[in-house]
C-alpha positions as CSV (number, residue, x, y, z in Angstrom):
1,M,78.6,98.9,110.7
2,Y,77.9,102.4,111.9
3,V,80.4,105.2,111.1
4,I,80.9,108.9,111.6
5,P,83.4,110.5,109.2
6,F,86.0,112.7,110.8
7,Q,88.1,113.5,107.7
8,W,86.4,113.8,104.3
9,D,88.3,116.4,102.3
10,S,90.8,116.9,99.5
11,R,93.3,114.7,101.3
12,T,91.0,111.7,101.3
13,G,89.2,112.4,98.0
14,E,85.6,112.8,97.1
15,C,84.7,109.2,97.5
16,A,86.8,108.2,100.5
17,F,87.0,109.3,104.2
18,L,88.5,108.4,107.5
19,A,85.8,107.6,110.1
20,S,85.2,106.2,113.6
21,W,83.2,103.0,113.5
22,D,81.4,100.4,115.6
23,G,79.2,97.4,115.1
24,T,76.5,99.0,117.3
25,N,74.8,102.4,116.6
26,R,76.1,104.6,119.4
27,G,74.6,107.8,118.1
28,T,76.7,110.9,118.2
29,P,79.3,112.2,118.9
30,S,82.1,110.1,117.3
31,Y,84.1,109.6,120.5
32,R,81.6,106.8,121.4
33,Y,83.0,104.7,118.6
34,D,86.0,102.4,119.2
35,G,87.6,101.9,115.8
36,D,88.9,104.1,113.0
37,G,89.2,103.1,109.4
38,L,89.6,104.3,105.8
39,F,86.3,103.9,103.9
40,Q,86.3,104.0,100.1
41,A,83.3,104.0,97.7
42,G,83.1,103.2,94.0
43,P,81.4,105.7,91.7
44,T,78.0,104.2,92.0
45,V,77.9,104.3,95.8
46,C,79.7,107.6,95.9
47,T,77.2,109.5,93.7
48,G,74.2,107.4,94.9
49,D,74.1,106.2,98.5
50,L,76.5,108.7,99.8
51,S,74.9,111.6,98.0
52,G,74.1,114.3,100.6
53,A,76.4,112.8,103.3
54,D,79.1,114.9,104.9
55,Q,81.8,114.8,107.6
56,D,80.3,114.2,111.1
57,D,77.1,112.6,109.8
58,L,76.0,109.2,111.1
59,L,76.1,106.5,108.4
60,K,75.2,102.8,108.3
61,L,77.6,101.0,105.9
62,W,77.9,97.5,104.4
63,V,81.6,97.0,103.6
64,E,84.3,94.5,102.5
65,V,87.7,94.5,104.1
66,V,90.4,95.5,101.6
67,G,93.5,95.5,103.8
68,T,95.5,98.1,105.9
69,Y,95.9,101.8,105.2
70,N,98.9,103.7,106.6
71,Y,98.9,107.5,106.8
72,D,100.8,110.3,108.4
73,T,99.0,112.2,111.2
74,A,98.9,115.9,111.7
75,A,100.9,115.5,114.9
76,G,103.8,114.1,112.9
77,G,103.3,110.4,113.6
78,T,101.9,107.5,111.6
79,N,98.8,105.5,112.0
80,A,97.5,102.2,110.5
81,V,93.8,101.5,110.1
82,P,91.6,99.0,108.3
83,Q,90.9,99.9,104.7
84,L,87.3,99.1,103.7
85,S,85.3,99.2,100.5
86,I,81.7,100.5,100.8
87,V,79.2,98.2,99.2
88,K,76.1,100.0,100.4
89,A,75.5,103.1,102.5
90,E,72.6,104.7,104.3
91,L,72.5,108.2,105.8
92,L,71.0,107.9,109.3
93,S,71.4,111.5,110.5
94,K,73.0,114.8,109.6
95,A,75.5,116.4,112.0
C-alpha cells in the first residue's frame, strides 16, 4: 500500500505514525488518499527500511492488519482507524 504520514511525533512514538493510505500510488499531496490508519514498525524495520523517512514523505509499505486503533482528535472527538504492522517499507519520495 502507499502511505503519507501526517502525524509522526512524540504522541505516536519513534516507530509508529498515523498516515493516509491507498492501494494505488496517487503521488502527493495526502488528500488524494482515501483511508487513514495507524502504522507501527518493529525495531528492525524502524531503524532499517524507515531510516530517513519523515512526516509527509511518500512510502510504499507491506503490512499485516493488527486490529482497530481508537484515539482522541485535536478537535475533541474520537476516531477509529485500522492498526497495521509494517513488515517492509520503501521510501518513494521526500516531501
